[in-house]
VMD Tcl script that builds the backbone (N, CA, C; Angstrom):
set m [mol new atoms 273]
animate dup $m
set s [atomselect $m all]
$s set {name element resname resid chain x y z} {
  {N N MET 1 A 79.612 40.697 -11.122}
  {CA C MET 1 A 78.631 40.000 -11.579}
  {C C MET 1 A 77.361 40.025 -10.717}
  {N N ASN 2 A 76.194 40.275 -11.120}
  {CA C ASN 2 A 75.009 40.534 -10.501}
  {C C ASN 2 A 74.142 39.152 -10.643}
  {N N ILE 3 A 73.456 38.871 -9.570}
  {CA C ILE 3 A 72.571 37.700 -9.530}
  {C C ILE 3 A 71.257 38.331 -9.503}
  {N N LEU 4 A 70.226 37.857 -10.637}
  {CA C LEU 4 A 69.027 38.748 -10.624}
  {C C LEU 4 A 67.889 37.849 -10.341}
  {N N PRO 5 A 67.279 37.971 -9.242}
  {CA C PRO 5 A 65.940 37.068 -8.785}
  {C C PRO 5 A 64.797 37.958 -9.316}
  {N N ASP 6 A 63.651 37.039 -9.606}
  {CA C ASP 6 A 62.610 37.756 -10.120}
  {C C ASP 6 A 61.703 38.117 -8.877}
  {N N VAL 7 A 61.847 37.698 -7.495}
  {CA C VAL 7 A 61.311 37.982 -6.418}
  {C C VAL 7 A 62.264 38.114 -5.356}
  {N N VAL 8 A 62.161 39.186 -4.583}
  {CA C VAL 8 A 62.867 39.483 -3.477}
  {C C VAL 8 A 62.281 39.459 -2.176}
  {N N VAL 9 A 60.881 39.525 -2.132}
  {CA C VAL 9 A 60.224 39.345 -0.876}
  {C C VAL 9 A 58.948 38.689 -1.229}
  {N N GLY 10 A 58.578 37.463 -0.317}
  {CA C GLY 10 A 57.461 36.744 -0.698}
  {C C GLY 10 A 56.990 36.046 0.653}
  {N N CYS 11 A 56.027 35.259 0.531}
  {CA C CYS 11 A 55.705 34.436 1.675}
  {C C CYS 11 A 55.682 32.954 1.172}
  {N N SER 12 A 56.200 32.225 2.382}
  {CA C SER 12 A 56.505 30.822 2.090}
  {C C SER 12 A 55.392 29.885 1.783}
  {N N PRO 13 A 55.232 29.069 0.899}
  {CA C PRO 13 A 56.377 28.627 -0.003}
  {C C PRO 13 A 56.246 29.619 -0.996}
  {N N GLN 14 A 57.736 30.259 -1.481}
  {CA C GLN 14 A 57.943 31.079 -2.520}
  {C C GLN 14 A 58.696 30.615 -3.592}
  {N N LEU 15 A 58.259 30.550 -4.806}
  {CA C LEU 15 A 58.897 30.237 -5.982}
  {C C LEU 15 A 59.941 31.478 -6.374}
  {N N VAL 16 A 61.174 31.303 -6.465}
  {CA C VAL 16 A 62.118 32.257 -6.967}
  {C C VAL 16 A 62.747 31.943 -8.304}
  {N N ARG 17 A 62.795 32.730 -9.212}
  {CA C ARG 17 A 63.793 32.272 -10.518}
  {C C ARG 17 A 64.904 33.294 -10.627}
  {N N PHE 18 A 66.099 32.628 -10.837}
  {CA C PHE 18 A 67.209 33.404 -10.763}
  {C C PHE 18 A 68.003 33.471 -12.334}
  {N N GLU 19 A 68.444 34.438 -12.593}
  {CA C GLU 19 A 68.975 34.683 -13.901}
  {C C GLU 19 A 70.507 35.320 -13.424}
  {N N PRO 20 A 71.448 34.508 -14.056}
  {CA C PRO 20 A 72.834 35.223 -13.950}
  {C C PRO 20 A 73.031 36.527 -15.012}
  {N N PRO 21 A 73.745 37.519 -14.773}
  {CA C PRO 21 A 73.864 38.303 -15.825}
  {C C PRO 21 A 74.314 38.113 -17.199}
  {N N THR 22 A 74.399 38.458 -18.254}
  {CA C THR 22 A 74.857 38.214 -19.503}
  {C C THR 22 A 74.668 36.845 -20.012}
  {N N THR 23 A 73.542 36.398 -19.999}
  {CA C THR 23 A 73.231 34.931 -20.361}
  {C C THR 23 A 73.417 34.662 -21.650}
  {N N SER 24 A 73.627 35.782 -22.638}
  {CA C SER 24 A 74.033 35.359 -23.979}
  {C C SER 24 A 75.452 34.868 -24.097}
  {N N VAL 25 A 76.334 35.354 -23.174}
  {CA C VAL 25 A 77.774 34.778 -23.197}
  {C C VAL 25 A 77.762 33.512 -22.463}
  {N N LEU 26 A 77.060 33.270 -21.490}
  {CA C LEU 26 A 77.213 31.869 -20.751}
  {C C LEU 26 A 76.401 30.854 -21.471}
  {N N ASN 27 A 77.015 29.514 -21.420}
  {CA C ASN 27 A 76.401 28.496 -22.156}
  {C C ASN 27 A 76.559 27.008 -21.434}
  {N N ASP 28 A 76.320 26.212 -22.044}
  {CA C ASP 28 A 76.377 24.683 -21.284}
  {C C ASP 28 A 77.913 24.321 -21.115}
  {N N ALA 29 A 78.913 25.004 -21.771}
  {CA C ALA 29 A 80.254 24.712 -21.400}
  {C C ALA 29 A 80.707 25.235 -20.284}
  {N N TYR 30 A 80.061 26.328 -19.615}
  {CA C TYR 30 A 80.433 26.733 -18.265}
  {C C TYR 30 A 79.723 25.916 -17.222}
  {N N SER 31 A 80.437 25.768 -16.081}
  {CA C SER 31 A 79.553 25.111 -14.916}
  {C C SER 31 A 79.160 26.319 -13.777}
  {N N PHE 32 A 78.025 25.855 -13.166}
  {CA C PHE 32 A 77.294 26.845 -12.131}
  {C C PHE 32 A 76.907 26.097 -11.068}
  {N N ASP 33 A 77.414 26.971 -10.055}
  {CA C ASP 33 A 77.172 26.321 -8.444}
  {C C ASP 33 A 76.408 27.451 -7.774}
  {N N TRP 34 A 75.057 27.121 -7.658}
  {CA C TRP 34 A 74.268 28.010 -6.834}
  {C C TRP 34 A 74.080 27.553 -5.670}
  {N N ASP 35 A 74.128 28.328 -4.535}
  {CA C ASP 35 A 73.870 28.190 -3.277}
  {C C ASP 35 A 72.607 29.162 -2.836}
  {N N PHE 36 A 71.490 28.538 -2.513}
  {CA C PHE 36 A 70.224 29.459 -2.311}
  {C C PHE 36 A 70.286 29.932 -0.905}
  {N N GLY 37 A 71.167 29.378 0.077}
  {CA C GLY 37 A 71.023 30.014 1.364}
  {C C GLY 37 A 70.267 29.362 2.313}
  {N N ASP 38 A 69.629 28.154 1.848}
  {CA C ASP 38 A 68.791 27.404 2.735}
  {C C ASP 38 A 69.188 25.941 2.685}
  {N N GLY 39 A 70.433 25.775 2.465}
  {CA C GLY 39 A 71.087 24.328 2.265}
  {C C GLY 39 A 70.820 23.718 1.034}
  {N N LYS 40 A 70.188 24.216 0.061}
  {CA C LYS 40 A 70.053 23.819 -1.136}
  {C C LYS 40 A 70.756 24.624 -2.301}
  {N N GLY 41 A 70.873 23.957 -3.441}
  {CA C GLY 41 A 71.568 24.558 -4.624}
  {C C GLY 41 A 71.136 24.095 -5.803}
  {N N SER 42 A 71.911 24.468 -6.891}
  {CA C SER 42 A 71.538 23.950 -8.380}
  {C C SER 42 A 72.974 24.010 -9.022}
  {N N ASP 43 A 72.930 23.260 -10.152}
  {CA C ASP 43 A 73.932 23.499 -11.140}
  {C C ASP 43 A 73.443 23.906 -12.525}
  {N N GLN 44 A 72.364 24.399 -12.672}
  {CA C GLN 44 A 71.722 24.959 -13.825}
  {C C GLN 44 A 72.095 26.478 -14.015}
  {N N LEU 45 A 72.103 26.975 -15.414}
  {CA C LEU 45 A 72.202 28.285 -15.746}
  {C C LEU 45 A 71.264 29.161 -15.072}
  {N N ALA 46 A 70.127 28.820 -15.231}
  {CA C ALA 46 A 68.973 29.918 -14.736}
  {C C ALA 46 A 68.068 29.210 -13.963}
  {N N PRO 47 A 68.288 28.709 -12.606}
  {CA C PRO 47 A 67.368 27.805 -11.918}
  {C C PRO 47 A 66.339 28.524 -11.357}
  {N N SER 48 A 65.462 27.824 -10.743}
  {CA C SER 48 A 64.195 28.155 -9.957}
  {C C SER 48 A 64.291 27.426 -8.674}
  {N N HIS 49 A 63.870 27.996 -7.618}
  {CA C HIS 49 A 63.965 27.415 -6.232}
  {C C HIS 49 A 62.819 27.965 -5.448}
  {N N ILE 50 A 62.295 27.067 -4.756}
  {CA C ILE 50 A 61.014 27.299 -3.733}
  {C C ILE 50 A 61.493 27.500 -2.252}
  {N N TYR 51 A 61.474 28.486 -1.807}
  {CA C TYR 51 A 61.810 28.783 -0.455}
  {C C TYR 51 A 60.606 28.341 0.474}
  {N N GLN 52 A 60.868 27.305 1.218}
  {CA C GLN 52 A 59.808 26.712 2.211}
  {C C GLN 52 A 59.621 27.370 3.656}
  {N N THR 53 A 60.764 27.884 3.992}
  {CA C THR 53 A 60.865 28.528 5.357}
  {C C THR 53 A 61.055 30.044 5.467}
  {N N ALA 54 A 60.267 30.717 6.421}
  {CA C ALA 54 A 60.519 32.172 6.568}
  {C C ALA 54 A 61.994 32.494 6.847}
  {N N GLY 55 A 62.632 33.481 6.388}
  {CA C GLY 55 A 63.825 34.070 6.801}
  {C C GLY 55 A 64.392 34.867 5.792}
  {N N THR 56 A 65.740 35.286 6.030}
  {CA C THR 56 A 66.266 36.079 5.143}
  {C C THR 56 A 67.592 35.329 4.473}
  {N N TYR 57 A 67.717 35.276 3.190}
  {CA C TYR 57 A 68.693 34.286 2.640}
  {C C TYR 57 A 69.724 35.145 1.931}
  {N N ILE 58 A 70.993 34.547 1.890}
  {CA C ILE 58 A 72.059 35.108 1.099}
  {C C ILE 58 A 72.209 34.103 -0.065}
  {N N VAL 59 A 72.252 34.557 -1.492}
  {CA C VAL 59 A 72.373 33.614 -2.531}
  {C C VAL 59 A 73.761 33.862 -2.930}
  {N N ARG 60 A 74.384 32.790 -3.328}
  {CA C ARG 60 A 75.538 32.714 -3.930}
  {C C ARG 60 A 75.804 32.029 -5.404}
  {N N LEU 61 A 76.542 32.448 -6.186}
  {CA C LEU 61 A 76.807 31.730 -7.418}
  {C C LEU 61 A 78.345 31.670 -7.713}
  {N N LYS 62 A 78.709 30.780 -8.000}
  {CA C LYS 62 A 80.099 30.547 -8.759}
  {C C LYS 62 A 79.993 29.904 -10.068}
  {N N VAL 63 A 80.637 30.708 -11.178}
  {CA C VAL 63 A 80.506 30.264 -12.370}
  {C C VAL 63 A 82.082 29.966 -12.791}
  {N N THR 64 A 82.263 28.625 -13.520}
  {CA C THR 64 A 83.569 28.219 -14.023}
  {C C THR 64 A 83.531 28.104 -15.395}
  {N N SER 65 A 84.636 28.773 -16.075}
  {CA C SER 65 A 84.552 28.843 -17.515}
  {C C SER 65 A 85.169 27.359 -18.063}
  {N N PRO 66 A 85.158 27.288 -19.277}
  {CA C PRO 66 A 85.812 25.833 -19.775}
  {C C PRO 66 A 87.228 25.806 -19.732}
  {N N THR 67 A 87.895 27.023 -19.391}
  {CA C THR 67 A 89.270 26.983 -19.137}
  {C C THR 67 A 89.622 26.942 -17.876}
  {N N GLY 68 A 88.680 26.946 -16.692}
  {CA C GLY 68 A 88.876 26.883 -15.330}
  {C C GLY 68 A 88.977 28.069 -14.566}
  {N N CYS 69 A 88.492 29.315 -15.280}
  {CA C CYS 69 A 88.593 30.568 -14.638}
  {C C CYS 69 A 87.264 30.562 -13.974}
  {N N GLN 70 A 87.258 31.230 -12.638}
  {CA C GLN 70 A 86.194 31.187 -11.849}
  {C C GLN 70 A 85.801 32.686 -11.460}
  {N N LEU 71 A 84.565 32.911 -11.131}
  {CA C LEU 71 A 83.875 34.126 -10.909}
  {C C LEU 71 A 82.702 33.953 -9.940}
  {N N GLU 72 A 82.752 34.606 -8.974}
  {CA C GLU 72 A 81.804 34.460 -7.795}
  {C C GLU 72 A 81.061 35.802 -7.522}
  {N N ALA 73 A 79.737 35.525 -7.205}
  {CA C ALA 73 A 78.856 36.684 -6.878}
  {C C ALA 73 A 77.895 36.180 -5.647}
  {N N SER 74 A 77.456 37.299 -4.743}
  {CA C SER 74 A 76.618 36.970 -3.875}
  {C C SER 74 A 75.480 38.016 -3.647}
  {N N LEU 75 A 74.246 37.748 -3.353}
  {CA C LEU 75 A 73.242 38.735 -2.889}
  {C C LEU 75 A 73.220 38.702 -1.453}
  {N N GLU 76 A 73.569 39.677 -0.712}
  {CA C GLU 76 A 73.587 39.500 0.645}
  {C C GLU 76 A 72.024 40.042 1.294}
  {N N ASP 77 A 71.605 39.151 1.917}
  {CA C ASP 77 A 70.311 39.188 2.890}
  {C C ASP 77 A 69.356 39.759 1.657}
  {N N ALA 78 A 69.217 39.237 0.396}
  {CA C ALA 78 A 68.197 39.746 -0.540}
  {C C ALA 78 A 67.034 39.052 -0.734}
  {N N ILE 79 A 67.032 37.956 -0.295}
  {CA C ILE 79 A 65.631 37.300 -0.316}
  {C C ILE 79 A 65.082 37.323 1.047}
  {N N GLY 80 A 63.918 37.698 1.280}
  {CA C GLY 80 A 63.128 37.799 2.375}
  {C C GLY 80 A 61.715 37.017 2.284}
  {N N ILE 81 A 61.662 36.041 2.972}
  {CA C ILE 81 A 60.547 35.175 3.061}
  {C C ILE 81 A 59.945 35.301 4.261}
  {N N LYS 82 A 58.759 35.632 4.259}
  {CA C LYS 82 A 57.693 35.855 5.378}
  {C C LYS 82 A 56.962 34.414 5.811}
  {N N PRO 83 A 56.347 34.273 6.800}
  {CA C PRO 83 A 55.478 33.271 6.949}
  {C C PRO 83 A 54.366 33.407 6.236}
  {N N SER 84 A 53.780 32.093 5.779}
  {CA C SER 84 A 52.321 32.363 5.195}
  {C C SER 84 A 51.454 32.915 5.995}
  {N N PRO 85 A 50.586 33.476 5.357}
  {CA C PRO 85 A 49.434 34.333 6.334}
  {C C PRO 85 A 48.375 33.416 6.760}
  {N N THR 86 A 47.808 33.404 7.808}
  {CA C THR 86 A 46.726 32.478 8.408}
  {C C THR 86 A 45.543 33.347 8.571}
  {N N ALA 87 A 44.300 32.833 8.128}
  {CA C ALA 87 A 43.034 33.396 7.870}
  {C C ALA 87 A 42.599 33.382 9.456}
  {N N ASP 88 A 42.031 34.572 9.866}
  {CA C ASP 88 A 41.755 34.740 11.084}
  {C C ASP 88 A 40.115 34.762 11.174}
  {N N PHE 89 A 39.320 33.938 10.679}
  {CA C PHE 89 A 37.821 33.700 10.562}
  {C C PHE 89 A 37.559 32.532 10.112}
  {N N PHE 90 A 36.261 32.136 10.487}
  {CA C PHE 90 A 35.909 30.882 10.206}
  {C C PHE 90 A 34.515 30.968 9.062}
  {N N LEU 91 A 34.176 30.248 8.204}
  {CA C LEU 91 A 32.949 30.384 7.330}
  {C C LEU 91 A 31.865 29.460 8.162}
}
mol reanalyze $m
mol bondsrecalc $m
mol representation Tube
mol addrep $m
């Protein structure tokens, strides 16, 4: 199972939207446990998350079916957030 972020590199604060694969098969009967790697998470099928701090993040997803079967996936060091740029001039 692959995790599909819409952004893999950005500057803080960076909004990232996540899509699990084969969303046509998954529905509200399944439970979702997202770990965004920065101490935050979500229980939504396709969540969005704002990374506030620069760093490299590992994203994990655990999906549990209505019958209790579990599937886990992770994106190792795939989200890279850089510090916000600072203007080096005055008006």
